[in-house]
C-alpha positions as CSV (number, residue, x, y, z in Angstrom):
1,X,0.0,0.0,0.0
2,X,1.4,3.4,-0.9
3,X,2.0,6.1,1.7
4,X,-0.5,8.3,0.0
5,X,-3.5,6.0,0.5
6,X,-5.1,5.3,3.8
7,X,-6.2,1.9,5.1
8,X,-9.8,2.3,3.9
9,X,-8.7,2.9,0.3
10,X,-9.2,6.6,0.1
11,X,-6.4,9.0,-0.6
12,X,-4.9,10.7,2.4
13,X,-4.1,14.4,2.7
14,X,-1.1,15.8,0.9
15,X,2.3,14.8,2.3
16,X,3.8,16.9,5.1
17,X,6.4,19.4,3.8
18,X,9.3,20.9,5.8
19,X,7.5,24.3,5.5
20,X,4.5,22.9,7.3
21,X,6.7,21.6,10.1
22,X,8.4,25.0,10.5
23,X,5.0,26.7,10.5
24,X,3.7,24.4,13.2
25,X,6.8,25.0,15.3
26,X,6.4,28.8,14.8
27,X,2.7,28.5,15.8
28,X,3.6,26.6,19.0
29,X,6.2,29.2,19.8
30,X,3.6,32.0,19.3
31,X,1.2,30.0,21.5
32,X,3.9,30.0,24.3
33,X,4.3,33.8,23.9
34,X,0.6,34.4,24.1
35,X,0.3,32.2,27.1
36,X,3.1,34.1,28.8
37,X,1.4,37.4,28.0
38,X,-1.8,36.1,29.5
39,X,0.1,35.0,32.7
40,X,1.8,38.4,32.8
41,X,-1.4,40.3,32.4
42,X,-3.1,38.3,35.1
43,X,-0.2,38.6,37.5
44,X,0.3,42.4,36.9
45,X,-3.4,43.0,37.5
46,X,-2.5,43.1,41.2
47,X,-1.2,46.6,40.6
48,X,-4.8,47.5,39.8
49,X,-5.6,47.1,43.5
50,X,-3.2,49.9,44.7
51,X,-5.9,52.5,45.1
52,X,-8.6,50.4,46.7
53,X,-9.1,48.5,49.9
54,X,-11.0,45.4,51.2
55,X,-11.3,47.1,54.6
56,X,-14.6,48.9,55.0
57,X,-14.6,52.5,56.2
58,X,-10.9,53.4,55.4
59,X,-11.8,56.0,52.8
60,X,-10.6,54.1,49.8
61,X,-12.6,52.6,46.9
62,X,-13.8,49.1,47.7
63,X,-11.9,46.3,46.0
64,X,-13.1,43.0,44.6
65,X,-11.8,39.7,46.1
66,X,-8.0,39.4,45.8
67,X,-8.4,35.6,45.2
68,X,-9.3,36.5,41.6
69,X,-5.7,37.3,40.8
70,X,-4.6,33.8,41.8
71,X,-7.4,32.3,39.9
72,X,-6.5,34.3,36.8
73,X,-2.8,33.3,37.1
74,X,-3.9,29.7,37.5
75,X,-6.1,29.8,34.4
76,X,-3.2,31.3,32.4
77,X,-0.6,28.7,33.6
78,X,-2.7,25.6,33.6
79,X,-5.1,26.4,30.8
80,X,-2.4,27.8,28.6
81,X,-0.1,24.9,29.3
82,X,-2.8,22.4,28.4
83,X,-3.5,24.2,25.1
84,X,0.2,24.1,24.1
85,X,0.5,20.4,25.1
86,X,-2.7,19.5,23.4
87,X,-1.6,21.3,20.2
88,X,1.8,19.7,20.4
89,X,0.3,16.2,20.7
90,X,-2.1,16.9,17.9
91,X,0.7,18.0,15.6
92,X,2.8,15.0,16.5
93,X,0.0,12.6,15.8
94,X,-0.8,14.2,12.5
95,X,2.9,14.4,11.6
96,X,3.4,10.7,12.4
97,X,0.4,9.8,10.1
98,X,1.7,12.1,7.3
99,X,-1.3,14.4,7.4
100,X,-1.5,18.2,6.8
101,X,-0.4,20.4,9.7
102,X,-1.5,23.8,8.4
103,X,-4.8,24.3,10.3
104,X,-3.4,23.1,13.7
105,X,-1.4,26.2,14.8
106,X,-4.3,28.5,13.8
107,X,-6.8,26.6,16.0
108,X,-4.3,26.5,18.8
109,X,-3.6,30.2,18.6
110,X,-7.3,31.0,18.7
111,X,-7.8,28.8,21.8
112,X,-4.7,30.2,23.5
113,X,-5.8,33.8,22.9
114,X,-9.2,33.0,24.4
115,X,-7.5,31.4,27.5
116,X,-5.2,34.4,27.9
117,X,-8.0,36.9,27.6
118,X,-10.1,34.9,30.1
119,X,-7.2,34.8,32.6
120,X,-6.8,38.6,32.4
121,X,-10.5,39.4,32.7
122,X,-10.8,37.1,35.8
123,X,-7.8,38.7,37.4
124,X,-9.1,42.2,36.8
125,X,-12.2,41.3,38.9
126,X,-10.0,41.9,42.0
127,X,-9.7,45.6,41.2
128,X,-11.8,48.6,42.3
129,X,-15.5,48.1,42.4
130,X,-17.2,51.1,40.7
């Protein structure tokens, strides 16, 4: 059986080219960068609580719960890491089977961006209540 046909007799996707492998690697690197930016945005949102307080009656603007910062950082680290590992596994499986890699980094980037935005939005909930 030729490598271009699958076990059920239908033709498989086009062969994997080195350019597709380079593109997938670049997409994974970009996912790591977006995940790091999500982590950084969530962690630095603690600076948003500088002008507010959780103590009532001290004259400052009331703050949200400071636990939201930890939750946002956790979402960025765990969620972003799982997205990168999932995309890497998906790329490796498709590479092993000789299938196209082109759409994988795009899907992974979209999911990673959604996770990073979610992490920052959750972390910002600890800031001033207005």
